[in-house]
C-alpha positions in Angstrom: 45.1 -60.2 33.2 41.8 -59.1 31.6 39.1 -59.2 34.3 36.0 -58.4 32.0 33.5 -61.2 31.9 33.1 -62.6 28.4 29.6 -62.6 26.9 28.5 -66.1 26.4 26.7 -67.2 23.3 23.5 -68.1 25.3 23.0 -64.5 26.7 24.3 -62.5 23.9 21.0 -61.0 22.6 18.7 -61.2 25.6 18.1 -57.4 25.6 16.5 -57.2 22.1 13.1 -58.6 23.0 12.8 -56.1 25.8 13.6 -53.1 23.6 11.0 -54.2 21.0 8.3 -54.4 23.6 9.2 -50.9 24.9 8.8 -49.5 21.3 5.4 -51.0 20.9 4.2 -49.6 24.2 5.3 -46.1 23.2 3.6 -46.3 19.8 0.4 -47.4 21.5 0.3 -44.5 23.8 0.8 -42.0 20.9 -2.0 -43.3 18.8 -4.5 -43.7 21.7 -4.3 -40.0 22.7 -5.9 -38.5 19.5 -4.1 -35.2 19.8 -0.8 -36.0 18.3 0.3 -33.4 15.8 2.4 -36.0 13.9 -0.7 -38.0 13.1 -2.7 -34.9 11.8 0.0 -33.1 9.9 -0.8 -32.3 6.3 1.0 -34.0 3.5 4.5 -32.8 2.9 4.9 -30.0 0.4 8.6 -30.6 0.0 9.8 -29.6 -3.4 7.1 -26.9 -4.0 7.9 -24.5 -1.2 10.3 -21.7 -1.8 12.0 -19.1 0.4 10.0 -15.9 1.1 10.3 -13.3 -1.6 11.9 -15.7 -4.1 9.1 -18.0 -5.1 6.4 -17.6 -7.8 2.8 -17.7 -6.8 0.9 -20.3 -9.0 -1.1 -18.7 -11.8 0.9 -15.5 -11.8 3.9 -16.4 -13.9 4.6 -13.9 -16.6 2.2 -14.4 -19.5 -0.5 -16.3 -17.5 -4.0 -14.9 -17.3 -3.6 -13.6 -13.8 -0.1 -12.2 -14.1 0.4 -8.4 -14.1 1.9 -8.6 -17.6 -1.2 -10.3 -19.0 -3.7 -8.1 -17.2 -2.1 -4.8 -18.0 -4.5 -2.7 -20.1 -3.4 -2.4 -23.8 -2.1 0.9 -25.0 -4.9 3.2 -26.3 -5.3 3.3 -30.1 -3.4 6.0 -31.9 -5.3 9.2 -32.4 -7.0 9.8 -35.7 -4.8 12.1 -37.7 -6.2 15.6 -38.1 -7.3 16.4 -41.7 -4.8 18.4 -43.6 -4.9 20.5 -46.8 -3.8 17.3 -48.6 -6.8 15.3 -47.4 -9.4 18.1 -47.3 -11.3 19.0 -50.5 -10.2 22.3 -51.8 -13.7 23.8 -52.2 -15.8 24.8 -49.2 -18.9 23.1 -50.5 -20.8 26.3 -49.9 -20.4 28.2 -53.1 -22.3 31.5 -53.5 -25.6 31.4 -55.2 -24.4 34.2 -57.6 -21.2 33.2 -59.4 -20.6 36.8 -60.3 -19.7 37.6 -56.7 -16.6 35.4 -57.0 -14.3 37.9 -58.8 -13.8 41.6 -58.7 -13.2 43.9 -61.7 -9.6 44.3 -60.5 -9.0 40.6 -60.6 -10.5 40.3 -64.0 -8.4 43.2 -65.4 -5.3 41.5 -64.1 -6.2 38.2 -65.7 -7.3 39.6 -69.1 -4.6 42.3 -69.3 -6.8 45.1 -70.6 -8.6 48.0 -68.9 -12.0 47.6 -67.3 -14.2 47.9 -65.5 -15.5 44.4 -66.0 -19.0 43.6 -64.8 -20.3 40.1 -64.5 -23.2 38.6 -66.6 -24.8 35.3 -66.2 -24.8 32.6 -68.9 -27.8 31.8 -71.0 -30.0 28.9 -70.0 -29.3 25.4 -71.3 -32.3 23.2 -72.1 -34.4 25.7 -70.2 -32.3 25.4 -67.0 -30.3 28.1 -65.3 -26.5 27.5 -65.5 -24.4 28.4 -62.5 -21.6 30.6 -63.8 -20.5 34.1 -64.8 -18.7 36.0 -67.6 -16.8 39.2 -66.8 -15.7 41.4 -69.8 -16.7 42.0 -73.4 -16.9 39.9 -76.6 -13.2 40.5 -77.3 -11.7 40.1 -73.8 -13.3 38.2 -70.9 -12.9 35.7 -68.1 -15.5 33.0 -67.6 -16.4 30.3 -65.1 -19.4 27.9 -65.4 -20.5 24.6 -64.0 -20.7 21.9 -66.6 -21.5 18.2 -67.0 -19.0 15.6 -66.0 -19.5 14.0 -69.4 -17.8 17.0 -71.0 -14.5 16.1 -69.4 -15.0 12.4 -70.1 -15.5 13.3 -73.8 -12.3 15.4 -73.9 -10.2 12.6 -72.4 -11.0 10.4 -75.4 -10.9 13.2 -78.1 -7.7 12.9 -80.0 -8.0 16.6 -81.0 -7.2 17.8 -77.5 -4.4 17.4 -74.9 -5.0 17.3 -71.2 -2.3 18.5 -68.8 -2.9 17.8 -65.1 -2.8 20.8 -62.7 -1.8 19.6 -59.2 -3.2 21.6 -56.3 -6.3 22.9 -58.2 -9.4 21.5 -56.6 -9.7 17.7 -56.3 -8.7 17.2 -59.9 -7.9 19.6 -62.7 -6.6 19.7 -66.3 -5.5 22.4 -68.7 -7.3 21.4 -71.9 -5.9 22.6 -75.3 -6.3 21.8 -78.9 -3.4 19.9 -80.5 -2.2 23.2 -81.9 -2.2 24.7 -78.4 -4.9 27.2 -79.1 -8.1 28.0 -77.2 -6.9 26.8 -73.7 -9.4 26.1 -71.0 -9.1 24.7 -67.5 -11.5 22.1 -66.1 -11.4 21.4 -62.4 -13.5 19.4 -59.8 -14.4 20.9 -56.5 -16.8 19.5 -53.9 -18.1 17.0 -56.5 -18.9 19.6 -59.2 -17.0 20.1 -62.5 -16.2 23.7 -63.6 -14.7 25.3 -66.7 -12.5 28.4 -66.5 -11.6 30.3 -69.6 -9.7 33.6 -70.2 -9.6 35.4 -73.5 -7.2 38.3 -73.8 -8.1 39.5 -77.3 -10.5 37.5 -79.5 -9.4 38.7 -83.0 -7.6 37.6 -86.1 -4.3 37.0 -84.3 -5.7 35.8 -81.0 -3.8 32.4 -81.3 -0.7 34.2 -80.3 -2.2 34.9 -76.9 -2.8 31.2 -76.1 0.2 30.7 -73.7 -0.8 33.8 -71.7 -4.4 32.8 -71.7 -3.5 29.3 -70.4 -1.4 30.8 -67.6 -4.2 33.2 -66.7 -6.9 30.5 -66.7 -4.8 28.3 -64.5 -4.3 31.1 -62.0 -8.0 31.9 -61.8 -8.9 28.2 -61.5 -6.6 27.9 -58.5 -8.2 30.9 -56.8 -11.8 29.9 -57.7 -11.4 26.2 -56.6 -11.0 27.5 -53.1 -14.3 29.3 -53.2 -16.7 26.8 -54.7 
């Protein structure tokens, strides 16, 4: 036989009002004290906190203004290349006042191909002005350098009676200038902003045209040497 006393319908929920009153009393005590940590706790940061060592500090993500990647100093600019022979004018820009000091008698003998000695003489004045230059030799065999007007080369470029052959490596610009028949060769070169003419004559005579190839080679060789001195 079951001896438990059945709960009647009239007393079934008599304990609920008492439980509610107890909860109200506890809540009143908590709010009246003023020191509860639950009441003064800051808003939850759930969802933004991360485990130590694994989170990203706001404002320091890669690429942001405060990030190490964004504040790392830029690499220094590349050093300016050192001037080389290809970018430096061939002439020194400090040519000697006396052009006749540029070549020795031995050098002139080698260029002209006949015995010396060859002493230098200065060219005559042009329009009453001294001309920078020198001629080594005689009337029949000589080597010559002189400064001339840029208009001379400009006129030769347009003259159909002459051919101009570039000479790489001689000064800043250089040409072997010859008549259409190949005779009377002469080299014009630019160095330190000045235009110069170089001429070599091995034997000025009735048959001197036969010397043109050798004279062209000798003038080109002297121009190369002289372009480094003026």
